C-alpha positions in Angstrom: -5.0 -20.1 16.1 -6.6 -23.6 16.1 -8.9 -25.8 14.2 -12.2 -25.4 15.9 -15.3 -27.6 15.8 -18.8 -26.9 17.3 -18.0 -29.3 20.2 -14.4 -28.8 21.2 -11.8 -26.0 21.4 -8.1 -26.7 22.1 -4.9 -24.8 22.4 -4.3 -21.2 23.3 -7.8 -20.1 22.3 -9.4 -22.4 24.8 -7.7 -20.4 27.6 -8.9 -17.2 26.1 -12.5 -18.4 25.8 -12.5 -19.3 29.5 -11.7 -15.7 30.2 -14.7 -14.6 28.3 -17.0 -16.3 30.8 -16.1 -13.7 33.5 -18.0 -11.1 31.6 -21.0 -13.1 30.5 -24.4 -13.0 32.1 -24.0 -9.5 33.6 -26.9 -7.1 33.4 -26.5 -4.3 31.0 -28.9 -1.7 29.4 -27.6 -2.6 25.9 -30.2 -3.4 23.2 -30.3 -6.8 21.6 -28.9 -6.7 18.2 -32.1 -8.0 16.6 -33.7 -4.7 17.7 -31.1 -2.7 15.9 -32.4 -3.6 12.5 -35.9 -2.0 13.0 -34.8 1.4 11.8 -32.8 0.0 9.0 -35.1 -2.8 7.7 -36.1 -0.6 4.8 -32.6 0.5 4.0 -31.1 -1.6 1.2 -27.7 -0.6 -0.2 -26.0 -2.6 -2.8 -22.4 -3.4 -2.0 -19.6 -2.2 -4.4 -16.9 -3.5 -1.9 -14.3 -6.1 -2.7 -13.9 -9.1 -0.5 -10.5 -9.1 1.0 -10.5 -11.9 3.6 -12.8 -14.8 4.0 -12.7 -17.7 6.4 -12.5 -20.8 4.3 -12.3 -24.5 5.1 -10.2 -25.7 8.0 -10.4 -22.2 9.5 -8.0 -21.0 6.8 -8.1 -17.3 5.9 -8.3 -16.8 2.2 -6.8 -13.6 0.9 -8.6 -12.4 -2.3 -6.3 -11.2 -5.1 -8.5 -8.4 -6.5 -8.3 -6.5 -3.3 -4.6 -7.3 -3.0 -3.9 -5.9 -6.5 -5.7 -2.7 -5.6 -3.5 -2.2 -2.5 -0.3 -3.3 -4.2 -0.7 -0.6 -6.8 -0.5 2.1 -4.1 3.2 2.8 -3.6 2.5 5.7 -1.2 1.3 5.6 2.3 -2.2 4.3 3.0 -4.2 4.2 6.2 -6.8 1.5 6.9 -10.0 2.3 8.8 -11.9 -0.7 10.1 -15.3 -0.9 11.5 -16.3 -3.8 13.8 -19.0 -4.7 16.3 -21.8 -7.2 16.9 -24.0 -8.6 14.2 -26.7 -6.3 12.9 -25.4 -3.3 14.8 -25.4 -0.9 11.8 -21.6 -0.9 11.2 -21.9 -0.6 7.4 -24.5 2.1 7.5 -22.2 4.2 9.8 -19.2 3.6 7.7 -21.0 4.7 4.5 -22.2 7.8 6.3 -18.6 8.7 7.4 -17.2 8.1 4.0 -19.9 9.9 2.1 -19.8 6.9 -0.3 -22.4 4.1 -0.4 -19.7 1.4 -0.6 -20.7 -1.3 1.9 -23.8 -3.3 1.6 -26.7 -2.6 4.0 -29.5 -5.2 4.3 -32.3 -6.3 6.6 -31.3 -9.9 6.4 -30.9 -11.8 9.6 -27.4 -13.1 8.8 -24.4 -10.8 8.4 -24.3 -9.1 5.1 -20.5 -8.8 5.3 -18.6 -12.1 5.2 -15.0 -11.9 6.3 -13.6 -8.5 5.5 -14.8 -6.2 2.7 -12.7 -3.4 1.3 -14.0 -0.3 -0.4 -12.5 0.0 -3.9 -12.7 3.8 -3.8 -9.6 5.0 -2.1 -10.2 8.5 -0.5 -7.7 11.3 0.1 -7.6 12.1 3.8 -8.0 15.8 2.7 -11.5 15.0 1.3 -12.4 13.9 4.8 -11.1 17.0 6.5 -7.5 15.9 7.1 -4.2 17.4 6.1 -3.2 17.9 2.5 -0.8 15.3 1.1 -1.7 12.8 3.9 -2.1 9.1 3.3 -4.8 7.6 1.1 -7.7 6.1 3.2 -8.8 2.5 2.7 -12.1 1.6 4.4 -12.7 -1.9 5.5 -15.8 -3.6 7.0 -15.4 -6.6 9.4 -18.2 -9.1 9.5 -20.5 -9.0 12.6 -19.0 -10.6 15.7 -20.7 -13.3 17.8 -22.2 -15.4 15.0 -19.3 -17.8 14.5 -17.7 -17.9 17.9 -14.9 -16.0 19.4 -12.1 -18.2 17.9 -13.3 -17.4 14.4 -13.9 -13.7 15.2 -10.4 -13.4 16.5 -8.9 -15.2 13.5 -10.5 -12.7 11.1 -10.1 -9.5 13.2 -6.4 -9.8 14.3 -4.7 -9.1 10.9 -7.0 -6.1 10.3 -6.3 -4.8 13.8 -2.6 -4.9 13.2 -2.8 -3.1 9.9 -5.5 -0.4 10.7 -4.8 3.2 11.7 -8.3 3.7 13.0 -10.5 1.1 14.6 -14.3 1.9 14.9 -16.2 -0.2 17.4 -19.9 0.3 17.1 -22.4 -0.7 19.9 -26.0 0.3 20.6 -26.3 1.5 24.1 -29.0 3.8 25.5 -27.2 4.0 28.8 -23.6 2.7 29.0 -22.4 0.0 31.3 -18.9 -1.3 31.2 -19.7 -5.1 31.0 -20.9 -5.5 27.4 -18.6 -2.9 25.9 -15.6 -4.4 27.6 -16.7 -7.8 26.4 -16.5 -6.5 22.9 -13.1 -5.0 23.6 -11.9 -8.3 25.0 -11.5 -9.6 21.5 -8.9 -6.8 20.9 -7.1 -7.7 24.2 -6.9 -11.3 22.9 -5.5 -10.1 19.6 -2.8 -8.2 21.4 -1.8 -11.2 23.3 -1.1 -13.1 20.1 1.9 -10.9 19.6 4.9 -12.8 20.8 6.8 -10.1 22.7 5.1 -7.8 25.2 7.3 -4.9 24.1 6.0 -5.3 20.6 2.4 -5.0 21.8 2.8 -1.4 23.0 0.9 0.9 20.6 0.7 -1.8 17.9 -2.9 -1.1 17.1 -4.1 2.2 15.8 -6.6 4.7 17.2 -9.6 3.2 19.0 -13.0 5.0 18.6 -16.1 3.6 20.3 -19.4 4.8 18.8 -22.4 4.3 21.1 -25.5 4.4 18.9 -28.8 5.8 20.2 -27.0 7.1 23.3 -28.2 10.5 24.7 -25.5 10.5 27.5 -22.5 12.8 27.9 -19.5 11.4 26.1 -17.0 12.2 28.9 -19.3 10.3 31.4 -19.5 7.3 29.1 -15.8 7.2 28.6 -15.2 7.3 32.3 -17.7 4.5 32.9 -16.0 2.3 30.2 -12.3 3.0 30.8 -11.8 4.3 34.3 -10.4 1.5 36.5 -12.6 0.0 39.2 -11.6 -0.5 42.8 -12.2 -4.2 43.7 -12.1 -3.2 47.4 -15.5 -1.6 46.9 -17.0 -4.9 45.5 -20.0 -6.3 47.2 -18.8 -9.9 46.8 -15.9 -12.0 45.8 -17.5 -12.7 42.4 -18.1 -9.0 41.9 -14.4 -8.3 42.8 -13.2 -11.0 40.3 -15.3 -9.4 37.5 -13.8 -6.0 38.4 -10.3 -7.5 38.1 -11.1 -9.0 34.7 -12.5 -5.7 33.4 -9.5 -3.8 34.7 -7.2 -6.3 32.9 -9.0 -5.5 29.6 -8.7 -1.8 30.3 -4.9 -2.1 30.8 -4.5 -4.3 27.7 -6.4 -1.7 25.6 -4.3 1.1 27.0 -1.1 -0.9 26.1 -2.1 -2.0 22.7 -3.5 1.2 21.1 -1.4 4.1 20.0 -3.7 6.8 21.4 -6.2 7.2 24.2 -9.6 5.8 23.1 -12.3 8.1 22.1 -16.0 7.6 22.9 -18.8 9.0 20.7 -22.5 9.2 21.6 -24.6 9.1 18.4 -28.1 10.3 18.8 -31.1 8.0 18.0 -32.9 8.5 14.7 -36.6 8.8 15.7 -38.0 7.7 12.3 -39.0 4.1 11.7 -36.5 3.7 8.9 -33.0 5.4 8.7 -32.6 7.3 5.4 -30.2 6.0 2.8 -28.4 9.4 2.9 -27.5 10.2 6.5 -27.8 13.9 5.7 -31.5 13.5 5.5 -31.6 12.4 9.2 -32.3 14.8 12.1 -29.7 17.6 12.4 -28.2 16.4 15.7 -27.4 13.0 14.1 -25.9 14.7 11.0 -23.8 17.0 13.1 -22.4 14.2 15.2 -21.5 12.1 12.2 -19.7 15.1 10.7 -17.9 15.7 14.0 -16.7 12.1 14.2 -15.5 12.3 10.6 -13.4 15.4 11.3 -11.8 13.7 14.3 -11.0 10.5 12.3 -9.6 12.6 9.5 -7.0 14.0 12.0 -6.1 10.5 13.2 -5.8 9.4 9.6 -3.5 12.3 8.5 -0.4 10.5 9.8 0.6 7.1 8.4 0.1 3.9 10.4 3.5 2.5 11.4 4.7 -1.0 12.4 8.1 -1.3 13.9 8.7 2.3 13.0 8.0 1.8 9.3 5.0 3.6 7.8 2.7 1.3 5.8 2.3 1.7 2.1 -0.3 0.0 0.0 2.2 -2.5 -1.2 3.4 -3.3 2.4 -0.2 -3.9 3.5 -0.7 -6.2 0.6 2.5 -8.0 1.5 1.8 -8.3 5.2 -1.8 -9.6 4.9 -0.9 -13.1 3.5 1.8 -13.5 6.1 -0.6 -12.6 8.9 -3.3 -14.9 7.5 -0.9 -17.8 7.3 0.3 -17.2 10.9 -3.3 -17.3 12.1 -3.7 -20.9 10.9 -1.6 -22.0 13.8 -3.1 -23.5 16.9 -0.6 -21.4 18.9 0.0 -18.2 16.9 2.8 -16.1 18.1 2.9 -13.1 15.8 6.1 -11.2 15.3 5.2 -7.9 13.6 8.7 -6.4 13.6 10.1 -9.4 11.8 7.3 -9.5 9.3 7.5 -5.8 8.5 11.2 -5.9 7.9 10.7 -8.9 5.5 7.9 -7.2 3.6 9.7 -3.8 3.5 12.7 -5.5 1.9 10.5 -7.3 -0.6 8.8 -4.0 -1.5 12.1 -2.3 -2.0 13.1 -5.1 -4.4 9.8 -4.8 -6.2 10.3 -1.0 -6.6 13.7 -1.7 -8.2 12.3 -4.3 -10.6 9.3 -2.1 -11.6 11.5 0.9 -12.2 14.1 -1.1 -14.2 11.3 -2.5 -16.4 10.0 1.0 -16.9 13.5 2.2 -17.8 13.8 -0.6 -20.4 10.5 0.3 -21.9 11.3 4.1 -22.0 14.7 3.3 -23.6 13.1 1.0 -26.2 10.8 3.9 -27.2 13.8 6.2 -27.4 15.8 3.8 -29.4 13.2 3.9 -32.2 14.1 7.5 -32.7 17.8 7.0 -33.2 20.0 8.5 -34.4 19.5 11.9 -32.8 22.0 14.6 -31.9 24.3 13.3 -29.1 23.7 16.5 -27.0 20.0 16.0 -27.1 20.2 12.3 -26.3 22.5 13.1 -23.4 19.8 15.5 -22.0 17.0 12.9 -22.4 19.0 10.1 -20.8 20.0 12.4 -17.9 16.3 13.4 -17.4 15.4 9.7 -17.4 18.0 8.8 -14.8 16.9 11.7 -12.6 13.2 10.7 -12.8 13.9 7.1 -12.0 16.2 8.0 -9.1 13.7 10.5 -7.7 10.8 8.0 -7.9 12.9 5.3 -6.2 13.9 7.6 -3.4 10.3 8.5 -2.9 9.2 4.9 -2.7 12.0 3.9 -0.4 11.2 6.9 1.8 7.6 5.8 1.9 8.8 2.3 3.0 11.0 3.8 5.7 14.1 2.5 3.9 17.1 4.8 3.8 17.9 5.5 0.1 21.5 6.0 1.0 21.9 2.5 2.5 19.8 0.7 -0.1 21.7 -1.8 -2.1 18.8 -1.9 -4.5 19.3 1.7 -5.4 22.9 1.1 -6.3 21.9 -2.0 -8.4 19.2 0.0 -10.2 21.5 2.9 -10.8 24.2 0.6 -12.2 21.8 -1.2 -14.5 20.1 1.9 -15.8 23.6 3.5 -16.4 24.6 0.4 -18.4 21.5 0.6 -20.5 21.9 4.3 -21.0 25.6 3.9 -21.9 24.7 1.2 -24.4 22.1 3.4 -26.0 24.4 6.4 -26.1 27.1 4.3 -27.6 24.8 2.9 -30.3 23.6 6.4 -31.1 27.2 7.6 -31.5 27.9 4.8 -33.9 24.7 5.4 -35.9 25.3 9.2 -35.9 28.9 8.9 -37.1 28.0 6.3 -39.6 25.4 8.6 -41.1 27.9 11.3 -41.0 30.4 9.1 -42.8 27.9 8.6 -45.6 27.3 12.3 -46.0 31.0 13.3 -46.0 32.0 10.6 -48.4 29.1 11.3 -50.7 30.4 14.9 -50.9 33.6 13.7 -52.5 33.3 14.0 -56.3 34.9 11.3 -58.4 37.0 10.7 -60.3 40.2 12.2 -58.9 43.8 11.4 -58.6 44.4 8.5 -56.1 46.6 10.6 -53.9 44.1 13.4 -53.8 41.4 10.9 -52.8 43.6 9.5 -50.1 44.0 13.0 -48.7 40.3 13.6 -48.8 39.6 10.4 -47.0 42.1 11.3 -44.3 40.3 14.6 -43.8 36.9 12.7 -43.5 38.5 10.4 -40.9 39.9 13.3 -38.9 36.5 15.0 -39.0 34.8 11.8 -37.7 37.2 11.3 -34.9 37.3 14.9 -33.8 37.4 16.5 -30.3 33.7 16.5 -30.1 33.6 12.7 -30.5 36.3 12.3 -27.9 34.3 14.5 -25.5 31.2 12.3 -26.0 33.3 9.1 -25.5 34.7 10.4 -22.3 31.5 9.7 -20.5 31.6 6.0 -21.4 33.6 3.2 -19.9 36.8 2.6 -21.8 35.7 -0.8 -23.1 32.5 0.8 -24.5 34.4 3.7 -25.9 36.9 1.5 -27.7 34.0 -0.5 -29.1 32.3 2.7 -30.4 35.5 3.8 -32.1 36.0 0.4 -33.6 32.4 0.4 -35.0 32.8 3.8 -36.5 36.2 3.1 -38.0 35.1 -0.3 -39.5 32.1 1.3 -41.2 34.2 4.3 -42.4 36.9 1.9 -43.7 34.3 -0.2 -45.6 32.9 3.0 -47.2 36.3 4.4 -48.0 37.4 1.2 -49.7 34.3 1.2 -51.8 35.0 4.9 -52.7 38.5 4.0 -53.8 37.2 1.1 -55.9 34.7 3.4 -57.6 37.4 6.0 -58.1 39.7 3.5 -59.7 36.9 2.3 -62.0 36.1 5.9 -63.0 39.8 6.7 -63.7 40.1 3.5 -65.8 37.1 4.5 -67.9 38.6 8.0 -68.5 41.9 6.4 -69.5 40.1 4.2 -72.0 38.4 7.2 -73.6 41.7 9.0 -74.0 43.3 6.0 -75.7 40.5 5.9 -78.2 
């Protein structure tokens, strides 16, 4: 974006901040955020969340590695759900209630408890929230309160998360909805959408928007109409009023363009008690039922994976994209290109899958090697099962990345390397097996005997070693490897056979000496 100071803002963000003034100073029955903490002053929840993003020096977004490693370990689809809104609006409390897990910190302190972006380390199955079986894992994130650090800083932190999240929860306290303040909050999302270079890439780039109006007794359909239905500037009382209508309609259009589904509006009843309970289920029944209803709806949205440029996001892809987005947001004139970034990261993730599976193949083969020699037929079965498992897992990971397994060069490379390793092991086992067999067969020949009879016996052993069964086993190996196996078996047999002949000659010599005596 830009380097901001308390006194001066330059670049593209300056234009965006000027647009913000069109919505400021308008009357609205929305409670001040300082009033929001009254019910929650006595609610203190320790945070178990991991910090994922933090705004550092020079307006640089720092990406924390512990959260990255948690995501990178998830090779299947994951869906992010983010909660955002003004400072001290009760975002963390609502998210904890929806998750059923006290993950995000809740405090009565005046400053934002969350700094940057926090990530819940407990990844939830969407089925546990009421979604479909086998759906993506759910990763919950909590965005620091907006408005404390200025819109430029808010935009810098929010944009990467907006691009990666399947569900966006915007929380606002509003006893009677009016469009101005809510659209002012949504203006941040409009600005984030405009940071994407190509307009065609902005269409449906964000996930599913859900607006939660706290302490609101109004009808949800009416509230949605007030917020999102376009206004007719011809009905304005003044030019200034008409200009404000135009600005608000522009935000509405941008929201409709940027989000993949029509926004939902939820009216959450007010808790009459002085302090909200730590466990939302101890709140009044209407509050509990509404939270449960919101959760069920979110679970349906979270049941299908979030996609960018047609590629569903895995945990590894999210971890790969976040540093790229964070780096892009350092610019004074960010022009994000999600399709290009997604393709880069998908390719990198496919390469990582190959490397990890190859390393696992080497480890499994090393463990198998310690058991050699074993019967060739049994080894063939175990190697075949190993190949099948690796291929199946690679196909699954490539499919999760949206990469065609048939067109993946990495799959061919992995298959070739694993085949080479398996062939080497099979060849080594054949040599070890036949060498052991050579010892047994030669040990069965009783000495002394006539040299010509020993030569005949050795020929029989050699024929036994190089029988049709060995030729069948060698047929699955490349010719060069097959010739090397034969050479190894023959060299060992020849060495043992020559030793047998020397022993036979010595025994015969000793017998002759006895006869002479």
